[in-house]
VMD Tcl script that draws the C-alpha trace (Angstrom):
set ca {
  {-21.18 36.31 -19.81}
  {-18.92 35.91 -22.82}
  {-17.83 39.52 -22.60}
  {-16.25 38.89 -19.20}
  {-14.28 36.04 -20.72}
  {-13.12 38.32 -23.51}
  {-11.20 40.54 -21.11}
  {-9.78 37.79 -18.92}
  {-7.50 34.99 -20.13}
  {-8.88 32.00 -18.27}
  {-7.33 28.57 -17.78}
  {-10.76 26.97 -17.55}
  {-14.02 27.25 -19.35}
  {-17.04 27.54 -17.09}
  {-17.83 31.07 -18.26}
  {-17.23 30.20 -21.87}
  {-19.59 27.28 -21.80}
  {-22.41 29.54 -20.68}
  {-22.44 30.98 -24.20}
  {-24.41 29.24 -26.91}
  {-23.81 29.69 -30.62}
  {-27.55 30.25 -31.04}
  {-27.44 33.42 -28.95}
  {-24.34 34.69 -30.69}
  {-25.98 34.43 -34.08}
  {-29.47 35.61 -33.24}
  {-28.35 38.55 -31.10}
  {-25.73 39.66 -33.62}
  {-23.07 40.06 -30.93}
  {-20.22 39.49 -33.38}
  {-21.50 42.42 -35.45}
  {-22.55 44.68 -32.56}
  {-19.43 44.25 -30.43}
  {-16.91 42.87 -32.88}
  {-13.74 43.77 -30.96}
  {-14.91 42.27 -27.67}
  {-16.20 39.14 -29.37}
  {-12.93 38.73 -31.27}
  {-11.08 38.91 -27.95}
  {-13.44 36.33 -26.49}
  {-12.65 33.97 -29.37}
  {-8.93 34.59 -28.95}
  {-9.14 33.74 -25.24}
  {-11.12 30.65 -26.07}
  {-8.51 29.46 -28.55}
  {-5.74 30.23 -26.05}
  {-7.47 28.09 -23.43}
  {-7.68 25.14 -25.80}
  {-3.98 25.47 -26.60}
  {-3.12 25.12 -22.89}
  {-2.75 21.90 -20.94}
  {-6.19 20.80 -19.72}
  {-8.53 17.81 -19.66}
  {-9.72 17.45 -23.23}
  {-13.32 16.79 -24.19}
  {-14.39 14.85 -27.27}
  {-18.05 14.77 -28.27}
  {-19.63 12.31 -30.70}
  {-22.40 14.19 -32.49}
  {-25.20 12.48 -34.42}
  {-25.55 14.69 -37.49}
  {-27.59 12.20 -39.51}
  {-30.51 14.66 -39.72}
  {-29.54 16.79 -42.69}
  {-32.50 19.17 -42.41}
  {-32.31 20.30 -38.78}
  {-35.57 21.26 -37.12}
  {-34.22 22.02 -33.62}
  {-31.09 23.86 -32.48}
  {-29.96 20.63 -30.82}
  {-29.31 19.20 -34.28}
  {-26.75 21.89 -35.16}
  {-23.04 21.14 -34.82}
  {-22.33 24.79 -34.06}
  {-24.47 24.77 -30.91}
  {-22.25 22.49 -28.84}
  {-20.62 24.25 -25.84}
  {-17.80 26.53 -26.88}
  {-15.27 24.74 -24.68}
  {-15.58 21.34 -26.41}
  {-12.18 20.48 -27.86}
  {-13.18 17.99 -30.55}
  {-16.52 17.26 -32.18}
  {-16.77 13.96 -34.06}
  {-19.34 14.02 -36.84}
  {-21.19 10.71 -36.86}
  {-22.02 11.13 -40.55}
  {-18.94 12.38 -42.43}
  {-20.85 13.50 -45.54}
  {-21.55 17.16 -44.73}
  {-24.10 19.53 -46.20}
  {-23.26 23.14 -47.08}
  {-24.90 24.23 -43.83}
  {-22.74 21.82 -41.83}
  {-19.58 22.98 -43.59}
  {-20.47 26.54 -42.57}
  {-21.05 25.39 -38.98}
  {-17.68 23.65 -38.95}
  {-16.17 27.01 -39.89}
  {-17.90 28.54 -36.86}
  {-16.43 25.86 -34.64}
  {-12.97 26.49 -36.05}
  {-13.25 30.14 -35.00}
  {-13.62 28.87 -31.42}
  {-10.62 26.57 -31.69}
  {-12.87 23.51 -31.77}
  {-11.61 20.76 -34.03}
  {-13.93 18.52 -36.04}
  {-13.03 14.90 -36.74}
  {-14.66 12.17 -38.81}
  {-14.63 8.53 -37.80}
  {-13.75 5.27 -39.48}
  {-15.69 2.63 -37.57}
  {-14.99 -1.04 -38.22}
  {-17.81 -2.05 -35.90}
  {-20.38 0.12 -37.66}
  {-19.40 -1.36 -41.03}
  {-19.52 -4.88 -39.60}
  {-22.96 -4.36 -38.08}
  {-24.36 -2.88 -41.30}
  {-22.95 -5.81 -43.26}
  {-24.49 -8.40 -40.95}
  {-27.87 -6.67 -41.19}
  {-27.58 -6.57 -44.99}
  {-26.83 -10.29 -45.10}
  {-29.82 -11.04 -42.91}
  {-32.37 -8.64 -44.37}
  {-31.25 -7.84 -47.92}
  {-29.47 -10.98 -48.96}
  {-25.98 -9.47 -49.28}
  {-23.87 -12.05 -51.12}
  {-20.49 -10.36 -51.18}
  {-17.93 -11.42 -48.60}
  {-17.19 -9.08 -45.71}
  {-13.61 -8.39 -46.78}
  {-14.85 -6.92 -50.07}
  {-17.50 -4.79 -48.38}
  {-15.07 -3.63 -45.72}
  {-12.58 -2.44 -48.34}
  {-15.29 -0.55 -50.26}
  {-16.74 1.09 -47.16}
  {-13.35 2.06 -45.79}
  {-12.44 3.74 -49.09}
  {-15.80 5.52 -49.14}
  {-15.37 6.90 -45.62}
  {-11.76 7.93 -46.14}
  {-12.74 9.96 -49.20}
  {-14.61 12.34 -46.86}
  {-11.86 14.59 -45.52}
  {-12.35 18.34 -45.92}
  {-12.97 20.32 -43.78}
  {-12.03 17.84 -41.05}
  {-9.13 18.36 -38.68}
  {-8.59 14.71 -37.84}
  {-9.71 11.11 -37.80}
  {-10.86 8.70 -35.12}
  {-10.26 5.04 -35.88}
  {-12.94 2.99 -34.09}
  {-12.24 -0.68 -33.51}
  {-13.81 -2.77 -30.76}
  {-13.72 -6.09 -32.58}
  {-13.13 -9.27 -30.58}
  {-10.37 -10.51 -28.33}
  {-7.78 -12.54 -30.23}
  {-7.08 -14.61 -27.12}
  {-9.88 -17.06 -27.86}
  {-9.65 -16.97 -31.66}
  {-8.67 -19.94 -33.75}
  {-5.69 -19.55 -36.05}
  {-8.02 -18.95 -39.00}
  {-10.08 -16.39 -37.09}
  {-6.97 -14.53 -36.01}
  {-5.69 -14.43 -39.60}
  {-9.06 -13.06 -40.75}
  {-9.04 -10.38 -38.02}
  {-5.48 -9.42 -38.96}
  {-6.50 -9.08 -42.62}
  {-9.45 -6.83 -41.69}
  {-7.22 -4.65 -39.51}
  {-4.65 -4.49 -42.29}
  {-7.33 -3.08 -44.62}
  {-8.02 -0.30 -42.14}
  {-4.35 0.25 -41.36}
  {-3.46 0.66 -45.02}
  {-6.17 3.29 -45.48}
  {-5.11 5.15 -42.34}
  {-1.45 5.14 -43.36}
  {-2.35 6.56 -46.78}
  {-4.47 9.22 -45.13}
  {-1.66 10.15 -42.74}
  {0.81 10.44 -45.58}
  {-1.49 12.88 -47.36}
  {-2.58 14.75 -44.21}
  {0.47 15.09 -42.01}
  {-0.91 18.18 -40.28}
  {-4.10 16.46 -39.11}
  {-4.73 14.56 -35.86}
  {-5.35 10.87 -35.29}
  {-7.15 9.22 -32.36}
  {-8.18 5.68 -31.53}
  {-11.42 4.50 -29.89}
  {-11.78 0.88 -28.89}
  {-9.99 -1.95 -27.12}
  {-6.19 -1.88 -27.53}
  {-6.09 -5.50 -26.36}
  {-8.05 -6.51 -29.48}
  {-5.53 -5.02 -31.89}
  {-3.09 -6.98 -34.03}
  {-1.83 -4.98 -37.01}
  {-3.66 -1.82 -35.96}
  {-1.64 -1.57 -32.73}
  {1.17 0.00 -34.73}
  {-0.76 3.29 -35.04}
  {-1.27 3.82 -31.29}
  {1.99 5.74 -30.66}
  {0.92 8.20 -33.38}
  {-2.52 8.75 -31.84}
  {-3.17 11.99 -30.03}
  {-5.44 10.11 -27.61}
  {-6.52 6.55 -26.93}
  {-10.21 6.55 -26.06}
  {-11.26 3.57 -23.97}
  {-14.63 1.82 -24.21}
  {-16.02 2.58 -20.75}
  {-19.52 3.86 -21.48}
  {-21.18 0.77 -20.01}
  {-19.10 0.17 -16.88}
  {-20.91 -0.36 -13.59}
  {-18.75 1.78 -11.29}
  {-15.94 4.32 -11.41}
  {-13.31 1.79 -10.31}
  {-13.76 0.08 -13.66}
  {-12.29 3.10 -15.44}
  {-8.90 2.40 -13.95}
  {-9.21 -1.33 -14.56}
  {-9.98 -0.78 -18.23}
  {-6.99 1.53 -18.53}
  {-4.62 -1.01 -16.98}
  {-6.00 -3.79 -19.18}
  {-5.30 -1.61 -22.22}
  {-1.58 -1.64 -21.44}
  {-0.99 -4.93 -23.22}
  {2.38 -4.03 -24.71}
  {4.89 -1.23 -25.06}
  {2.99 -0.19 -28.20}
  {0.24 1.26 -26.01}
  {1.26 4.66 -24.59}
  {0.01 5.23 -21.04}
  {0.16 9.01 -21.22}
  {-2.93 9.75 -23.32}
  {-5.95 7.80 -22.09}
  {-9.43 9.27 -22.48}
  {-12.42 7.50 -20.96}
  {-15.81 7.39 -22.66}
  {-19.30 7.92 -21.27}
  {-22.72 8.38 -22.80}
  {-25.26 11.10 -22.28}
  {-28.62 10.07 -20.89}
  {-30.90 8.61 -23.53}
  {-33.79 10.66 -24.90}
  {-35.88 7.51 -24.39}
  {-37.31 8.14 -20.93}
  {-37.85 4.42 -20.37}
  {-34.09 3.81 -20.64}
  {-32.80 4.07 -17.08}
  {-29.32 2.67 -17.77}
  {-27.72 4.61 -20.64}
  {-25.70 7.52 -19.31}
  {-25.94 6.49 -15.66}
  {-23.65 4.99 -13.03}
  {-26.16 3.81 -10.49}
  {-28.34 6.82 -9.73}
  {-25.72 9.35 -10.84}
  {-25.00 10.67 -14.31}
  {-21.96 9.09 -15.88}
  {-20.67 12.43 -17.21}
  {-20.48 13.79 -13.67}
  {-18.94 10.71 -12.04}
  {-16.37 10.30 -14.82}
  {-15.37 13.95 -14.56}
  {-14.70 13.63 -10.83}
  {-12.71 10.42 -11.41}
  {-10.54 12.22 -13.95}
  {-9.51 14.79 -11.33}
  {-8.07 12.17 -8.97}
  {-4.46 10.91 -9.30}
  {-3.82 7.40 -10.62}
  {-0.40 5.78 -10.78}
  {0.82 4.43 -14.11}
  {-1.48 6.28 -16.50}
  {-2.26 9.83 -17.58}
  {-5.93 10.78 -17.42}
  {-6.12 12.99 -20.48}
  {-9.84 13.68 -20.67}
  {-13.37 12.61 -21.45}
  {-15.19 11.44 -24.58}
  {-18.97 11.85 -24.57}
  {-21.11 9.71 -26.85}
  {-24.34 11.14 -28.31}
  {-23.45 14.54 -26.96}
  {-26.41 16.12 -28.77}
  {-28.84 14.45 -26.35}
  {-27.68 16.74 -23.55}
  {-28.92 19.79 -25.44}
  {-32.44 19.00 -24.25}
  {-32.59 20.05 -20.60}
  {-35.27 22.14 -18.93}
  {-32.89 24.56 -17.22}
  {-29.88 24.84 -19.53}
  {-28.77 23.46 -22.88}
  {-25.89 20.99 -22.56}
  {-26.25 21.31 -18.80}
  {-24.41 18.14 -17.80}
  {-21.70 18.41 -20.43}
  {-20.98 21.90 -19.08}
  {-20.92 20.57 -15.54}
  {-18.40 17.86 -16.44}
  {-16.12 20.40 -18.13}
  {-16.25 22.69 -15.11}
  {-15.40 19.81 -12.75}
  {-12.37 18.81 -14.84}
  {-11.21 22.32 -15.70}
  {-12.46 24.65 -12.97}
  {-12.27 28.37 -13.51}
  {-9.80 30.21 -11.25}
  {-11.14 32.16 -8.31}
  {-11.85 35.80 -9.14}
}
mol new
graphics top color blue
foreach p $ca { graphics top sphere $p radius 0.5 }
foreach p [lrange $ca 0 end-1] q [lrange $ca 1 end] { graphics top cylinder $p $q radius 0.2 }
display resetview
């Protein structure tokens, strides 16, 4: 399948996503048919450089000794634009897999998540008797995360936080101080890494100081993975436009893959349909006032495990958003 892509410059990626990194490595295609494979990679990179609906994928790489192919970064579909490593500390194997992704034009980001730090702190206070104040812990954790840069191509700042509308004056000042800690670290990172990309994931309406980075963000990823219907995607986008600091031309909506817990009938679904599929169709329809830039998929690694095809529903969503031309 990949060989056909190698001789045809496509504007979409359905054929490309049929290829898995596992097959490429085990079958030795790169060594056996080096010229054709090199052309395939060139076409793949050309596609990603063209205007299309982008796809971000959050990947849980917390297992540092993989025991299934689904735990390998390099096995995500070739047409994914950005993979976000959930754990930024990479092993030598993961660094090598990032290099494989780079050959395909796939970028790899790390994330700075305020909400993850906050949750870990609250659990430490409750279970381990953490006595330091949150501001101190936040500063330490932010510095620790931001030290993990190479070989990443960009950063996602994650901030859900709370709405300032109902905050007291003291609470708003505290939230502003926390955001300032993150903002300072991000600004330092940008100064040192001007060639790398920045994205935001969260609620723009909850931002105070951090709102100043939004115009510099490649994409603004909205928190829509738990909405009840597709109409809510547009509502969330309109609610994000709280000021002229929020660009309307780069919105990405988020969905989750279906949980590996078979008793969980809600995660990754919109009613009886898969959220990846419904969101992809919504992204193909016109909406006034905003630009539908693409899709962000949480826990993308879960979709590896399908009976008929690895990453079956991620592939389907990509094909819906970026259909291959008729041959």
